[in-house]
KOLKE-434263 format. One record per residue (C-alpha): residue number from 1; chain; x, y, z. Coordinates in nm, 4 decimals, decimal comma. Example, Ala and Ser with C-alpha at 12.3 -4.5 7.8 and 13.67 -1.06 7.14 Angstrom:
2
R    k  c        px        py        pz
R    1  A    1,2300   -0,4500    0,7800
R    2  A    1,3670   -0,1060    0,7140
This chain:
235
R    k  c        px        py        pz
R    1  A    6,9194    2,4419   -0,6631
R    2  A    6,5637    2,5686   -0,7124
R    3  A    6,4028    2,9060   -0,6509
R    4  A    6,0843    2,8363   -0,4547
R    5  A    5,7806    3,0596   -0,4146
R    6  A    5,5658    2,8918   -0,1505
R    7  A    5,2338    2,9663    0,0175
R    8  A    5,2601    2,8503    0,3794
R    9  A    4,9662    2,6149    0,4378
R   10  A    5,0671    2,3872    0,7271
R   11  A    5,2329    2,4696    1,0589
R   12  A    5,2417    2,1879    1,3146
R   13  A    5,3917    2,1451    1,6584
R   14  A    5,6268    1,8622    1,7570
R   15  A    5,7249    1,8977    2,1234
R   16  A    5,8647    2,2538    2,1195
R   17  A    5,9706    2,2709    1,7535
R   18  A    5,7721    2,3141    1,4349
R   19  A    5,7192    2,1515    1,0979
R   20  A    5,6274    2,3784    0,8081
R   21  A    5,4849    2,2927    0,4660
R   22  A    5,3259    2,4775    0,1787
R   23  A    5,2129    2,4955   -0,1807
R   24  A    5,4910    2,5642   -0,4310
R   25  A    5,3401    2,8104   -0,6777
R   26  A    5,5799    2,7203   -0,9586
R   27  A    5,5902    2,3437   -0,9116
R   28  A    5,2159    2,3289   -0,8355
R   29  A    5,2609    2,0777   -0,5564
R   30  A    5,3296    2,0596   -0,1849
R   31  A    5,6802    2,0953   -0,0439
R   32  A    5,8216    2,0806    0,3082
R   33  A    6,1122    2,3231    0,3601
R   34  A    6,3632    2,2087    0,6192
R   35  A    6,6437    2,4103    0,7801
R   36  A    6,9878    2,4333    0,6177
R   37  A    7,2317    2,1548    0,7032
R   38  A    6,9459    1,9215    0,7976
R   39  A    7,0568    1,5627    0,8564
R   40  A    6,8387    1,2617    0,7801
R   41  A    6,9099    1,0925    1,1129
R   42  A    6,8523    1,3984    1,3338
R   43  A    6,4826    1,4645    1,3853
R   44  A    6,5331    1,7853    1,5834
R   45  A    6,7390    1,9445    1,3046
R   46  A    6,4555    1,8888    1,0552
R   47  A    6,2169    2,1242    1,2367
R   48  A    6,2047    2,5009    1,2840
R   49  A    6,2329    2,6940    1,6131
R   50  A    5,9606    2,9226    1,7496
R   51  A    6,1622    3,2253    1,6346
R   52  A    6,0692    3,1385    1,2730
R   53  A    5,7035    3,0427    1,3234
R   54  A    5,3806    3,2305    1,3937
R   55  A    5,2114    3,5634    1,3323
R   56  A    5,4543    3,8303    1,2167
R   57  A    5,7283    3,5740    1,1490
R   58  A    5,8526    3,3974    0,8362
R   59  A    5,6338    3,0899    0,8548
R   60  A    5,2746    3,1890    0,9264
R   61  A    4,9817    3,0290    0,7441
R   62  A    4,9020    3,2403    0,4380
R   63  A    5,2496    3,3890    0,4016
R   64  A    5,3945    3,3811    0,0509
R   65  A    5,7651    3,3134    0,0992
R   66  A    6,0573    3,3043   -0,1395
R   67  A    6,3737    3,1001   -0,0850
R   68  A    6,6358    2,8859   -0,2565
R   69  A    6,6341    2,5140   -0,1800
R   70  A    6,7730    2,1777   -0,2806
R   71  A    6,5879    1,8477   -0,3272
R   72  A    6,5920    1,5967   -0,0430
R   73  A    6,9347    1,4315   -0,0356
R   74  A    6,9925    1,0575   -0,0403
R   75  A    6,9031    0,8992    0,2898
R   76  A    6,5862    1,1007    0,3462
R   77  A    6,3120    0,8453    0,4035
R   78  A    5,9887    0,8247    0,2090
R   79  A    5,7059    0,9096    0,2191
R   80  A    5,8222    1,2458    0,3603
R   81  A    6,1044    1,2704    0,1055
R   82  A    5,8367    1,3139   -0,1637
R   83  A    5,7972    1,6760   -0,0526
R   84  A    6,1153    1,7455    0,1467
R   85  A    6,3238    2,0429    0,0374
R   86  A    6,6332    2,1683    0,2212
R   87  A    6,6763    2,5455    0,2396
R   88  A    7,0191    2,6488    0,1129
R   89  A    7,2671    2,7733    0,3759
R   90  A    7,2849    3,1546    0,4038
R   91  A    6,9584    3,1846    0,2101
R   92  A    6,7452    3,4844    0,3014
R   93  A    6,3864    3,3600    0,3272
R   94  A    6,1678    3,6524    0,2215
R   95  A    5,8004    3,7100    0,2971
R   96  A    5,6621    3,8738   -0,0188
R   97  A    5,2871    3,8682    0,0557
R   98  A    5,0259    3,7542    0,3072
R   99  A    4,6978    3,5854    0,2083
R  100  A    4,3784    3,5401    0,4070
R  101  A    4,2710    3,1845    0,4939
R  102  A    4,0068    3,1955    0,2217
R  103  A    4,2543    3,3213   -0,0385
R  104  A    4,5052    3,0585    0,0740
R  105  A    4,2466    2,7812    0,0316
R  106  A    4,1529    2,9142   -0,3122
R  107  A    4,5174    2,9358   -0,4201
R  108  A    4,5872    2,5705   -0,3391
R  109  A    4,2670    2,4229   -0,4838
R  110  A    4,4709    2,2073   -0,7252
R  111  A    4,6016    2,0162   -0,4252
R  112  A    4,2604    1,9041   -0,2962
R  113  A    4,1939    1,5295   -0,3028
R  114  A    3,8655    1,3361   -0,3152
R  115  A    3,9302    1,1181   -0,0108
R  116  A    4,1742    1,0743    0,2760
R  117  A    4,3117    0,7598    0,1109
R  118  A    4,3679    0,9557   -0,2118
R  119  A    4,5763    1,2149   -0,0257
R  120  A    4,8316    0,9413    0,0430
R  121  A    4,8125    0,7750   -0,3012
R  122  A    4,6078    0,4873   -0,1564
R  123  A    4,8934    0,3721    0,0667
R  124  A    4,6976    0,4440    0,3862
R  125  A    4,6277    0,1552    0,6245
R  126  A    4,3442    0,2069    0,8724
R  127  A    4,3190    0,0431    1,2117
R  128  A    3,9785   -0,0469    1,3553
R  129  A    4,0145    0,2363    1,6060
R  130  A    4,0149    0,4905    1,3221
R  131  A    4,3834    0,5753    1,3411
R  132  A    4,5643    0,5232    1,0117
R  133  A    4,9190    0,5171    0,8823
R  134  A    5,1340    0,4979    0,5722
R  135  A    5,4167    0,2435    0,5971
R  136  A    5,7559    0,4032    0,6407
R  137  A    5,9388    0,3944    0,3072
R  138  A    5,6241    0,4114    0,0902
R  139  A    5,6612    0,6019   -0,2353
R  140  A    5,3601    0,8245   -0,1780
R  141  A    5,2676    1,1778   -0,0866
R  142  A    5,2787    1,2771    0,2788
R  143  A    5,0854    1,6053    0,2447
R  144  A    4,7500    1,7045    0,0997
R  145  A    4,4070    1,8527    0,1601
R  146  A    4,0321    1,7955    0,1537
R  147  A    3,7301    2,0209    0,1673
R  148  A    3,4645    1,8913    0,4059
R  149  A    3,1371    2,0010    0,5606
R  150  A    3,1305    2,0911    0,9319
R  151  A    2,9195    1,7850    1,0127
R  152  A    3,2016    1,5588    0,8902
R  153  A    3,4328    1,6465    1,1798
R  154  A    3,4055    1,6337    1,5590
R  155  A    3,6938    1,7489    1,7774
R  156  A    3,7727    1,5763    2,1042
R  157  A    4,0549    1,5570    2,3564
R  158  A    4,2639    1,2426    2,3854
R  159  A    4,5983    1,1621    2,5386
R  160  A    4,6280    1,1723    2,9169
R  161  A    4,5333    1,4193    3,1902
R  162  A    4,8988    1,5150    3,2164
R  163  A    4,9408    1,5516    2,8403
R  164  A    4,6055    1,6101    2,6662
R  165  A    4,6037    1,6126    2,2882
R  166  A    4,3566    1,7522    2,0378
R  167  A    4,2072    1,4909    1,8048
R  168  A    3,9520    1,4878    1,5241
R  169  A    3,6877    1,2298    1,4409
R  170  A    3,6341    1,2468    1,0640
R  171  A    3,3683    1,0884    0,8449
R  172  A    3,4799    1,1043    0,4820
R  173  A    3,3324    0,8839    0,2088
R  174  A    3,1564    0,6647    0,4669
R  175  A    3,4904    0,5859    0,6309
R  176  A    3,5594    0,7096    0,9831
R  177  A    3,8978    0,8202    1,1125
R  178  A    4,0338    0,9387    1,4458
R  179  A    4,3407    1,1549    1,3819
R  180  A    4,5679    1,3676    1,5959
R  181  A    4,5609    1,7446    1,5384
R  182  A    4,9078    1,8988    1,5848
R  183  A    4,8048    2,2008    1,3717
R  184  A    4,9207    2,5084    1,5637
R  185  A    4,6218    2,7314    1,4834
R  186  A    4,3704    2,4621    1,5828
R  187  A    4,5646    2,3807    1,8969
R  188  A    4,5762    2,7482    1,9936
R  189  A    4,1995    2,7787    1,9414
R  190  A    4,1348    2,4756    2,1614
R  191  A    4,3651    2,5927    2,4408
R  192  A    4,2255    2,9471    2,4350
R  193  A    3,8543    2,8595    2,4211
R  194  A    3,8235    2,5025    2,5436
R  195  A    3,7031    2,2063    2,3438
R  196  A    3,3310    2,2913    2,3644
R  197  A    3,3558    2,6510    2,2453
R  198  A    3,6149    2,5749    1,9787
R  199  A    3,4038    2,2818    1,8618
R  200  A    3,1136    2,5225    1,8150
R  201  A    3,3328    2,7451    1,5975
R  202  A    3,4092    2,4443    1,3800
R  203  A    3,0438    2,3374    1,3622
R  204  A    2,9368    2,6932    1,2752
R  205  A    3,1617    2,7321    0,9719
R  206  A    3,0240    2,7070    0,6171
R  207  A    3,2923    2,4639    0,5042
R  208  A    3,6335    2,3474    0,6197
R  209  A    3,9571    2,3300    0,4265
R  210  A    4,1324    2,0375    0,5949
R  211  A    4,5090    2,0087    0,5746
R  212  A    4,6472    1,6559    0,6121
R  213  A    4,9955    1,5213    0,6736
R  214  A    5,1916    1,2370    0,8276
R  215  A    5,3871    1,2093    1,1500
R  216  A    5,7473    1,1008    1,1484
R  217  A    5,7917    0,7386    1,2616
R  218  A    5,8124    0,7006    1,6387
R  219  A    6,0974    0,5043    1,8012
R  220  A    5,8393    0,2556    1,9315
R  221  A    5,6548    0,2453    1,5954
R  222  A    5,9370    0,2754    1,3398
R  223  A    5,7368    0,1411    1,0464
R  224  A    5,4314    0,3670    1,0746
R  225  A    5,3805    0,7306    0,9692
R  226  A    5,0446    0,8240    1,1176
R  227  A    4,7927    1,0420    0,9354
R  228  A    4,7271    1,3707    1,1120
R  229  A    4,5436    1,7009    1,0712
R  230  A    4,7931    1,9740    0,9780
R  231  A    4,5406    2,2566    0,9551
R  232  A    4,1757    2,3551    0,9878
R  233  A    4,0635    2,6539    0,7821
R  234  A    3,7152    2,7504    0,8972
R  235  A    3,5604    2,9184    0,5919
């Protein structure tokens, strides 16, 4: 049992449920709180419902939250188990403060890496298309951050006409990547403004605090945890 004080840094959408992660102020590292009674083999139970996520709710980017949690139990797969924490049953998750995006980025500066590969402890494997993954089971981090210039990222829309998805072309350290962007705030900006206008907001920022994570393995790709953009702080 551990008392956690966490700054919410990442909120991502998976179908109609949400993954949350943040910087543990005491441990000085990233953690991923999961709901009480989470089971390793039940993906849906490892995410949070809309009732817990978003502005004015428990898990909103910048919120400083306090809760009691337990380390990931046996059976939780790496690399995600590196940061997984299970919230104790009947725990009251308290919001004790709310930080601006700039203050949030400043508070988690110790978690910034030098490259995308470094975020994942050099376990990242890149395809020629620019997508990249960490092998399921790797003993590495699954969460991290970079600070980049606006000219190092270009947003575009992938997927299909029926199910479009926001993606980001990144150029970091002379290596290019094409990653999905399930970050809720970025997705909301894209849907509200359109890709052109939102892209201009990104290009017009002074710098970008880029949150990075990994997807869970897909049933059709059980050995790959794909790198993804968990947040875009336009500073």
